[in-house]
C-alpha positions as CSV (number, residue, x, y, z in Angstrom):
1,X,-51.7,-29.7,-29.4
2,X,-53.3,-27.7,-33.2
3,X,-52.8,-24.5,-34.1
4,X,-55.6,-22.6,-35.5
5,X,-55.0,-21.2,-39.1
6,X,-55.7,-17.6,-39.8
7,X,-59.4,-17.3,-41.8
8,X,-57.6,-15.1,-44.0
9,X,-54.8,-17.4,-44.9
10,X,-58.3,-20.4,-45.8
11,X,-59.7,-17.3,-47.8
12,X,-56.5,-16.8,-49.6
13,X,-56.2,-20.6,-50.5
14,X,-59.5,-20.7,-51.9
15,X,-59.1,-17.0,-53.6
16,X,-56.2,-18.5,-55.5
17,X,-57.8,-21.5,-57.0
18,X,-56.4,-23.8,-53.8
19,X,-52.9,-23.7,-55.0
20,X,-51.3,-22.6,-51.5
21,X,-51.1,-25.0,-49.2
22,X,-52.4,-24.6,-45.6
23,X,-50.8,-26.7,-42.7
24,X,-52.6,-27.2,-39.8
25,X,-49.5,-27.5,-37.8
26,X,-46.9,-24.2,-39.0
27,X,-47.3,-21.0,-39.4
28,X,-47.1,-19.0,-42.8
29,X,-43.7,-18.5,-44.3
30,X,-41.7,-16.1,-46.7
31,X,-42.4,-18.8,-49.2
32,X,-46.3,-18.9,-48.8
33,X,-46.3,-14.7,-48.4
34,X,-44.3,-14.5,-51.4
35,X,-46.0,-17.6,-53.8
36,X,-49.7,-15.0,-52.8
37,X,-48.3,-11.8,-53.7
38,X,-46.9,-13.0,-57.0
39,X,-50.5,-15.0,-58.0
40,X,-52.2,-11.5,-56.7
41,X,-49.4,-9.2,-58.6
42,X,-50.6,-11.6,-61.9
43,X,-54.6,-10.5,-61.4
44,X,-53.3,-6.9,-61.3
45,X,-51.3,-7.0,-64.7
46,X,-54.7,-7.8,-66.1
47,X,-56.2,-4.5,-65.4
48,X,-54.9,-0.9,-67.3
49,X,-52.6,0.9,-65.2
50,X,-54.8,3.7,-64.8
51,X,-57.5,1.2,-63.1
52,X,-58.5,2.3,-59.8
53,X,-59.4,-1.2,-58.5
54,X,-55.5,-2.0,-59.5
55,X,-54.4,1.1,-57.5
56,X,-55.9,-0.2,-54.6
57,X,-54.8,-3.5,-55.3
58,X,-51.4,-2.3,-55.8
59,X,-51.4,-0.7,-52.6
60,X,-52.1,-3.9,-50.5
61,X,-49.1,-5.8,-52.3
62,X,-47.0,-3.3,-50.9
63,X,-48.2,-3.5,-47.8
64,X,-48.0,-7.5,-47.9
65,X,-44.3,-7.3,-48.9
66,X,-43.3,-4.4,-45.9
67,X,-45.4,-7.0,-43.7
68,X,-43.0,-9.8,-45.2
69,X,-40.0,-7.6,-44.5
70,X,-41.0,-7.3,-41.1
71,X,-41.3,-11.2,-40.6
72,X,-44.9,-10.5,-40.2
73,X,-45.8,-13.9,-42.8
74,X,-49.4,-14.0,-41.6
75,X,-50.3,-10.0,-42.2
76,X,-48.9,-10.4,-45.2
77,X,-51.2,-13.0,-46.4
78,X,-53.9,-10.8,-45.3
79,X,-52.7,-7.9,-47.8
80,X,-51.9,-10.6,-50.2
81,X,-55.7,-11.7,-50.1
82,X,-57.1,-8.2,-49.9
83,X,-55.5,-7.5,-52.9
84,X,-57.1,-10.4,-54.5
85,X,-60.4,-9.6,-53.3
86,X,-60.1,-6.2,-54.9
87,X,-59.1,-7.4,-58.3
88,X,-62.2,-10.3,-58.4
89,X,-64.2,-8.3,-57.2
90,X,-63.5,-4.4,-58.9
91,X,-65.1,-3.0,-55.6
92,X,-63.3,0.5,-56.9
93,X,-64.4,2.1,-60.5
94,X,-64.2,5.6,-61.7
95,X,-67.2,7.1,-63.5
96,X,-66.4,8.5,-67.1
97,X,-64.5,11.2,-67.0
98,X,-63.5,11.3,-62.8
99,X,-59.8,10.8,-62.3
100,X,-58.2,9.8,-58.8
101,X,-55.6,12.5,-57.6
102,X,-52.8,11.2,-55.7
103,X,-51.2,13.4,-52.9
104,X,-47.6,13.5,-52.2
105,X,-46.8,14.1,-49.3
106,X,-45.9,17.7,-49.4
107,X,-49.2,18.6,-51.0
């Protein structure tokens, strides 16, 4: 019996240039997740620290590592894929003079 491959895993492999192997008979592993996160982090390092797309991509990468810590490697790959898409498409930008204010929990 063949298992289905999550669509986001296939998309992630495409976004990462096909460097991630896709196995039809196995679930994603911690190594798959770590590789995807490292490749997405390399993309985030290309942008300035105050770039809004980088900020959102880093949040996705943080979530990816949380999911990996919980053993949810398919969710980890989905979060890494979101970060990769964010970096490639640069969905979030600030207009000149705008700033992002991130509120802390006590604010």
